[in-house]
BATORZA-153360 format. One line per 10 residues: their letters; for each residue x, y, z of C-alpha. Coordinates in nm, 3 decimals, always signed. Layout:
A) X Y Z  ...
***
This chain:
MFENLSKRLS) -0.484 +0.751 +0.041  -0.394 +1.108 +0.143  -0.462 +1.250 -0.208  -0.668 +1.546 -0.081  -0.437 +1.619 +0.213  -0.125 +1.587 -0.005  -0.265 +1.826 -0.261  -0.354 +2.095 -0.006  -0.026 +2.064 +0.184  +0.178 +2.058 -0.138
ETVDRLRGRG) +0.018 +2.387 -0.245  +0.109 +2.540 +0.092  +0.462 +2.399 +0.070  +0.513 +2.540 -0.281  +0.425 +2.890 -0.164  +0.692 +2.869 +0.106  +0.965 +2.676 -0.073  +1.121 +2.959 -0.271  +1.105 +3.236 -0.012  +1.433 +3.365 +0.122
RLSEENIREA) +1.279 +3.488 +0.448  +0.960 +3.413 +0.639  +0.781 +3.640 +0.883  +0.569 +3.531 +1.176  +0.262 +3.631 +0.971  +0.377 +3.407 +0.680  +0.412 +3.116 +0.921  +0.074 +3.174 +1.086  -0.090 +3.195 +0.744  +0.075 +2.871 +0.634
LREVRIALLE) -0.027 +2.694 +0.956  -0.389 +2.809 +0.907  -0.378 +2.633 +0.568  -0.227 +2.323 +0.727  -0.498 +2.325 +0.996  -0.778 +2.349 +0.738  -0.619 +2.072 +0.529  -0.599 +1.840 +0.831  -0.960 +1.906 +0.934  -1.080 +1.844 +0.578
ADVALTVVQA) -0.888 +1.514 +0.586  -1.109 +1.415 +0.884  -0.825 +1.422 +1.134  -0.960 +1.439 +1.490  -0.977 +1.796 +1.625  -0.765 +1.717 +1.933  -0.492 +1.579 +1.707  -0.503 +1.884 +1.478  -0.479 +2.123 +1.774  -0.185 +1.938 +1.929
LIERVKARAI) +0.000 +1.910 +1.597  -0.044 +2.277 +1.503  +0.062 +2.396 +1.849  +0.381 +2.189 +1.836  +0.467 +2.308 +1.485  +0.394 +2.671 +1.579  +0.612 +2.653 +1.891  +0.909 +2.535 +1.686  +0.839 +2.745 +1.375  +0.803 +3.086 +1.537
GHEVLQSLTP) +1.123 +3.032 +1.734  +1.473 +3.081 +1.596  +1.463 +2.746 +1.416  +1.275 +2.888 +1.114  +1.304 +3.266 +1.129  +1.686 +3.259 +1.139  +1.728 +2.970 +0.896  +1.896 +3.022 +0.558  +1.616 +2.816 +0.398  +1.311 +2.898 +0.614
GQTLIKIVHD) +1.055 +2.743 +0.377  +1.235 +2.408 +0.372  +1.295 +2.424 +0.747  +0.922 +2.471 +0.813  +0.842 +2.178 +0.585  +1.089 +1.963 +0.780  +0.924 +2.063 +1.109  +0.578 +1.972 +0.977  +0.722 +1.638 +0.857  +0.884 +1.565 +1.195
ELVKVMGTRN) +0.566 +1.647 +1.388  +0.351 +1.432 +1.156  +0.589 +1.144 +1.225  +0.561 +1.195 +1.602  +0.180 +1.196 +1.585  +0.182 +0.866 +1.393  +0.437 +0.689 +1.611  +0.796 +0.777 +1.504  +0.884 +0.430 +1.372  +0.747 +0.104 +1.237
EELNLNCPAP) +0.661 -0.144 +1.512  +0.679 -0.504 +1.396  +0.468 -0.787 +1.531  +0.621 -0.928 +1.845  +0.642 -1.305 +1.799  +0.912 -1.353 +2.061  +0.746 -1.623 +2.273  +0.722 -2.004 +2.283  +0.537 -2.136 +1.976  +0.266 -2.098 +1.880
AVVLMAGLQG) +0.256 -1.720 +1.909  -0.113 -1.630 +1.926  -0.239 -1.324 +1.735  -0.598 -1.221 +1.819  -0.789 -1.014 +1.560  -1.063 -0.787 +1.697  -1.289 -0.527 +1.537  -1.636 -0.440 +1.413  -1.821 -0.637 +1.147  -1.735 -0.517 +0.798
SGKTTTTGKL) -1.391 -0.385 +0.890  -1.218 -0.658 +0.691  -1.097 -0.882 +0.977  -1.128 -1.212 +0.790  -0.953 -1.094 +0.474  -0.687 -0.920 +0.685  -0.632 -1.247 +0.876  -0.546 -1.411 +0.544  -0.326 -1.120 +0.438  -0.137 -1.129 +0.767
ARLLMERRKK) -0.089 -1.506 +0.739  +0.057 -1.462 +0.391  +0.288 -1.181 +0.503  +0.422 -1.386 +0.797  +0.475 -1.691 +0.577  +0.649 -1.503 +0.295  +0.854 -1.242 +0.480  +0.920 -1.406 +0.816  +0.909 -1.771 +0.701  +0.660 -1.874 +0.970
RVMVVSCDVY) +0.429 -2.178 +0.973  +0.087 -2.020 +1.022  -0.248 -2.167 +1.129  -0.572 -1.966 +1.120  -0.903 -2.027 +1.296  -1.242 -1.854 +1.297  -1.429 -1.802 +1.625  -1.705 -1.610 +1.445  -2.007 -1.837 +1.489  -2.261 -1.559 +1.423
RPAAIQQLET) -2.198 -1.420 +1.074  -2.323 -1.655 +0.801  -2.040 -1.825 +0.609  -1.769 -1.650 +0.815  -1.593 -1.981 +0.881  -1.612 -2.086 +0.514  -1.478 -1.746 +0.408  -1.168 -1.787 +0.625  -1.121 -2.143 +0.498  -1.123 -2.011 +0.140
VAGQVGASFF) -0.880 -1.731 +0.221  -0.648 -1.973 +0.406  -0.645 -2.202 +0.103  -0.554 -1.910 -0.125  -0.253 -1.806 +0.085  -0.143 -2.159 +0.180  -0.197 -2.131 +0.557  -0.320 -2.419 +0.774  -0.689 -2.391 +0.859  -0.843 -2.524 +1.180
ASTPEQKPLD) -1.202 -2.624 +1.106  -1.484 -2.508 +1.334  -1.865 -2.505 +1.312  -2.134 -2.247 +1.403  -2.271 -2.490 +1.663  -1.952 -2.467 +1.874  -1.881 -2.208 +2.141  -1.606 -1.955 +2.057  -1.405 -2.046 +2.369  -1.416 -2.418 +2.283
IARAALDAAR) -1.299 -2.342 +1.928  -1.013 -2.129 +2.059  -0.888 -2.393 +2.303  -0.908 -2.671 +2.043  -0.726 -2.458 +1.784  -0.447 -2.379 +2.030  -0.402 -2.752 +2.105  -0.397 -2.830 +1.731  -0.141 -2.555 +1.663  +0.088 -2.703 +1.930
RQMADVLIVD) +0.052 -3.055 +1.790  +0.121 -2.941 +1.435  +0.412 -2.725 +1.552  +0.274 -2.406 +1.400  +0.481 -2.095 +1.469  +0.181 -1.861 +1.472  -0.193 -1.906 +1.539  -0.410 -1.620 +1.409  -0.758 -1.612 +1.566  -1.037 -1.434 +1.376
TAGRLAIDEA) -1.312 -1.318 +1.615  -1.674 -1.211 +1.570  -1.770 -0.849 +1.516  -2.091 -0.651 +1.546  -2.229 -0.354 +1.357  -2.162 -0.143 +1.665  -1.983 -0.184 +1.998  -2.195 -0.375 +2.250  -2.137 -0.540 +2.587  -2.183 -0.896 +2.461
MMAEVAELNR) -1.917 -0.858 +2.192  -1.670 -0.695 +2.430  -1.725 -0.962 +2.694  -1.672 -1.241 +2.443  -1.352 -1.103 +2.289  -1.218 -1.017 +2.639  -1.280 -1.379 +2.749  -1.104 -1.509 +2.435  -0.813 -1.280 +2.517  -0.798 -1.418 +2.874
VLNPIETLFV) -0.807 -1.784 +2.761  -0.559 -1.751 +2.473  -0.325 -1.497 +2.635  -0.215 -1.370 +2.290  +0.125 -1.212 +2.234  -0.048 -0.967 +1.996  -0.406 -0.835 +2.010  -0.471 -0.634 +1.694  -0.763 -0.404 +1.630  -0.873 -0.409 +1.266
VDSMTGQDAA) -1.055 -0.090 +1.161  -1.194 +0.051 +0.837  -0.999 +0.371 +0.761  -1.290 +0.507 +0.555  -1.487 +0.569 +0.875  -1.254 +0.863 +0.945  -1.269 +1.001 +1.299  -1.501 +0.716 +1.397  -1.210 +0.479 +1.332  -1.006 +0.650 +1.603
NTAKAFAEAL) -1.300 +0.664 +1.846  -1.385 +0.295 +1.795  -1.018 +0.203 +1.838  -1.014 +0.398 +2.165  -1.319 +0.204 +2.295  -1.152 -0.130 +2.212  -0.823 -0.015 +2.366  -1.004 +0.058 +2.691  -1.167 -0.288 +2.695  -0.876 -0.496 +2.564
PLTGVILTKT) -0.497 -0.496 +2.604  -0.449 -0.397 +2.239  -0.092 -0.414 +2.108  -0.159 -0.251 +1.772  -0.396 -0.141 +1.499  -0.442 -0.245 +1.136  -0.604 +0.016 +0.910  -0.795 -0.144 +0.621  -0.938 -0.008 +0.294  -0.679 +0.269 +0.279
DGDARGGAAL) -0.689 +0.253 -0.101  -1.046 +0.386 -0.090  -0.974 +0.659 +0.167  -0.856 +0.976 -0.009  -0.852 +1.173 +0.318  -0.628 +0.967 +0.547  -0.753 +1.119 +0.873  -0.767 +0.784 +1.054  -0.395 +0.722 +1.006  -0.315 +1.056 +1.168
SVRYITGRPI) -0.561 +1.015 +1.455  -0.549 +0.652 +1.573  -0.204 +0.650 +1.735  -0.252 +0.982 +1.915  -0.599 +0.897 +2.051  -0.540 +0.531 +2.146  -0.170 +0.533 +2.231  -0.144 +0.209 +2.029  +0.079 +0.183 +1.721  -0.054 +0.134 +1.369
KFLGAGEKLD) +0.128 -0.180 +1.256  -0.013 -0.240 +0.908  -0.206 -0.074 +0.626  -0.439 -0.278 +0.407  -0.468 -0.128 +0.059  -0.678 -0.334 -0.179  -0.859 -0.664 -0.202  -0.561 -0.872 -0.316  -0.416 -1.097 -0.049  -0.069 -0.942 -0.083
ALEPFHPDRV) -0.210 -0.592 -0.020  -0.091 -0.555 +0.341  +0.211 -0.340 +0.417  +0.396 -0.249 +0.739  +0.315 +0.104 +0.853  +0.618 +0.336 +0.849  +0.526 +0.679 +0.997  +0.824 +0.856 +0.840  +0.744 +0.724 +0.493  +0.375 +0.808 +0.526
ASRILGMGDV) +0.463 +1.163 +0.638  +0.685 +1.201 +0.331  +0.399 +1.089 +0.107  +0.159 +1.333 +0.271  +0.399 +1.621 +0.202  +0.452 +1.514 -0.160  +0.807 +1.388 -0.098  +0.722 +1.037 -0.217  +0.810 +0.706 -0.059  +1.104 +0.579 -0.258
LSLIEDVTRK) +1.214 +0.327 +0.007  +0.880 +0.144 -0.010  +0.893 +0.161 -0.388  +1.237 -0.002 -0.394  +1.114 -0.273 -0.154  +0.816 -0.336 -0.385  +1.043 -0.369 -0.688  +1.278 -0.608 -0.508  +1.003 -0.824 -0.359  +0.734 -0.826 -0.628
TDQDKMEKLA) +0.928 -0.840 -0.953  +1.062 -1.162 -1.098  +1.438 -1.115 -1.067  +1.511 -1.427 -1.276  +1.301 -1.299 -1.566  +1.471 -0.961 -1.549  +1.816 -1.119 -1.555  +1.725 -1.344 -1.850  +1.601 -1.041 -2.042  +1.919 -0.847 -1.961
KKVVAGKKFD) +2.139 -1.136 -2.082  +1.929 -1.170 -2.397  +1.963 -0.803 -2.493  +2.333 -0.780 -2.404  +2.392 -1.086 -2.625  +2.253 -0.885 -2.918  +1.913 -1.054 -2.936  +1.617 -0.831 -3.010  +1.383 -0.703 -2.738  +1.042 -0.829 -2.856
LEDMRDQLTQ) +0.676 -0.786 -2.767  +0.678 -1.086 -2.532  +0.950 -0.910 -2.334  +0.740 -0.594 -2.331  +0.440 -0.790 -2.202  +0.655 -0.928 -1.919  +0.754 -0.573 -1.821  +0.391 -0.458 -1.819  +0.288 -0.761 -1.613  +0.565 -0.686 -1.360
MQTMGGIGSL) +0.426 -0.334 -1.315  +0.075 -0.475 -1.264  +0.214 -0.711 -0.998  +0.348 -0.409 -0.810  -0.001 -0.260 -0.784  -0.014 -0.070 -1.111  +0.053 +0.292 -1.197  -0.164 +0.425 -0.913  +0.052 +0.254 -0.651  +0.366 +0.371 -0.832
MEKLPMMPKV) +0.250 +0.734 -0.851  +0.163 +0.741 -0.480  +0.525 +0.670 -0.395  +0.696 +0.904 -0.642  +0.802 +1.251 -0.518  +0.568 +1.544 -0.588  +0.314 +1.333 -0.780  +0.015 +1.518 -0.626  +0.087 +1.791 -0.883  -0.058 +1.579 -1.165
GDTAAVGAMG) -0.403 +1.614 -1.005  -0.609 +1.322 -0.884  -0.342 +1.051 -0.871  -0.601 +0.781 -0.806  -0.798 +0.873 -1.119  -0.486 +0.914 -1.332  -0.345 +0.587 -1.198  -0.669 +0.403 -1.274  -0.658 +0.539 -1.629  -0.298 +0.424 -1.668
DKEMRKMVAI) -0.380 +0.077 -1.534  -0.668 +0.050 -1.781  -0.435 +0.136 -2.069  -0.178 -0.112 -1.940  -0.438 -0.392 -1.939  -0.535 -0.291 -2.292  -0.172 -0.319 -2.404  -0.138 -0.666 -2.254  -0.464 -0.773 -2.423  -0.335 -0.651 -2.760
INSMTPRERR) -0.008 -0.845 -2.723  -0.199 -1.156 -2.612  -0.406 -1.137 -2.932  -0.093 -1.178 -3.145  +0.054 -1.508 -3.253  +0.385 -1.613 -3.091  +0.558 -1.539 -3.423  +0.411 -1.189 -3.440  +0.530 -1.117 -3.085  +0.883 -1.224 -3.176
FPDLLNGSRK) +0.886 -1.043 -3.512  +0.676 -0.723 -3.486  +0.780 -0.620 -3.840  +0.528 -0.879 -3.967  +0.239 -0.664 -3.847  +0.078 -0.524 -4.161  -0.264 -0.363 -4.191  -0.468 -0.683 -4.207  -0.286 -0.838 -3.911  -0.337 -0.521 -3.705
ARIAKGSGTQ) -0.710 -0.528 -3.785  -0.731 -0.892 -3.673  -0.539 -0.821 -3.350  -0.758 -0.519 -3.273  -1.074 -0.725 -3.322  -0.939 -1.009 -3.106  -0.846 -0.773 -2.819  -1.160 -0.558 -2.838  -0.960 -0.249 -2.936  -0.907 -0.030 -3.242
PSDVNKLLKQ) -0.623 -0.052 -3.501  -0.510 +0.290 -3.375  -0.454 +0.131 -3.032  -0.235 -0.135 -3.193  -0.034 +0.141 -3.364  +0.010 +0.323 -3.031  +0.137 +0.003 -2.874  +0.388 -0.050 -3.155  +0.509 +0.308 -3.121  +0.561 +0.251 -2.748
YMTMEKMMKK) +0.738 -0.077 -2.823  +0.980 +0.092 -3.067  +1.067 +0.353 -2.803  +1.139 +0.077 -2.549  +1.343 -0.124 -2.800  +1.562 +0.177 -2.884  +1.621 +0.240 -2.515  +1.716 -0.124 -2.457  +1.971 -0.107 -2.737  +2.117 +0.212 -2.592
VSSGGIKGLM) +2.156 +0.085 -2.234  +2.271 -0.266 -2.330  +2.620 -0.123 -2.391  +2.649 -0.090 -2.011  +2.649 -0.469 -1.977  +2.432 -0.685 -1.751  +2.457 -0.457 -1.446  +2.368 -0.145 -1.643  +2.072 -0.313 -1.807  +1.943 -0.459 -1.480
RALRGGAMGG) +1.952 -0.107 -1.334  +1.756 +0.019 -1.635  +1.500 -0.260 -1.600  +1.447 -0.181 -1.232  +1.412 +0.183 -1.333  +1.147 +0.072 -1.581  +0.951 -0.106 -1.313  +0.975 +0.215 -1.111  +0.839 +0.428 -1.392  +1.170 +0.551 -1.531
GMGPGPGFGL) +1.081 +0.539 -1.897  +0.993 +0.175 -1.954  +0.635 +0.210 -1.839  +0.347 +0.361 -2.035  +0.432 +0.703 -2.170  +0.239 +0.957 -2.378  -0.078 +0.800 -2.508  -0.075 +0.535 -2.237  -0.140 +0.604 -1.869  -0.063 +0.968 -1.795
PGRGMPPKR) -0.252 +1.194 -2.036  -0.026 +1.437 -2.216  +0.293 +1.328 -2.040  +0.511 +1.028 -1.978  +0.619 +0.892 -1.645  +0.860 +1.120 -1.456  +1.224 +1.085 -1.563  +1.450 +0.871 -1.349  +1.672 +1.088 -1.129
***
């Protein structure tokens, strides 16, 4: 998300960064570039006009022209105004009410409501330790109820069974009674959608809202619809007491216009971003972090949270103790490191959050290439025997040929892997002198792309991952 916008804005930022002084003409020229970049990103025209006017008012005043670092000052102003447009801060779900707290999911068909219901259930169970029940009131779309049942089973949430023959209001009332009896903390209600807004859909979801009196009414919208996402959200906000918005499919939206438009047009906060099909691919929306990513400043805070939450801390500590004790870092350990990076969303997700990564070009394409190479490396290691993984020196020509055939690769790929392994092993030896704490820091740096991940020949063509700062 934001690849195109980040690239254009980063180019504008680079032209300003090194200048000792800026004139009003420099600023106007830069803001014209910013305006074009925002419009190309499918940001709503009213939002672009308001944003540019606010930046211009601050930039042409003393704040920039008399600054010692005018380029950086202008960048900071653009960052601050982007944050204001998107909502200034993350707004968590409000579950402060007698249990069960009811969360109503509304939106058009195809926006990803059912999958997002499962993702939200998982997030509440894992991060806020809530007992969650889910129910489907969608009696129109074929297999909608079965889909939610499957998703609930995958995330471990309680599922309240319903049938297409029932009325949505009857399902909702029965589910609320069941949630009270089973002492669920949260009841998430998945509602029916249509291909377009119509009176029947609005009347039904409004009646469900009246009967359930939810603490949160969330509008789920496909970010890839661009400006239409903001307009549809506005229509729902006028018909329902929406408390927030969830933007889905942000991993497929290179423009990002919806994220910059929804809050301004609807007045409702974006609470979550859905990025990917996996059921853990739902993240709280932080306007300040998103603004930093748009301007190529990275999102290191989210990256650190990913490392802490998604990596296996016990495995990392065992590896650190093993290496500090003088035992050799082997190919099984390398496979664990690669798997940890895959768990975090792969190289694409990593690159999105690293500062100034738009400079490498299309980060999505480069990330996809890196993830492909990472999967290849894991396949090669899996084709080895346990003894070969522990003692890589055993790998002669005939063994390499067998491993390549078993993993669907070439012997040259096996040699590349071994070269990468030797680099990692040398680094582990070097940092092990710092003891457990030093090695744990190095391992976390590896998960964050600081030298342990795929380097030249794997992932980023012609270059390794950026050095750890």
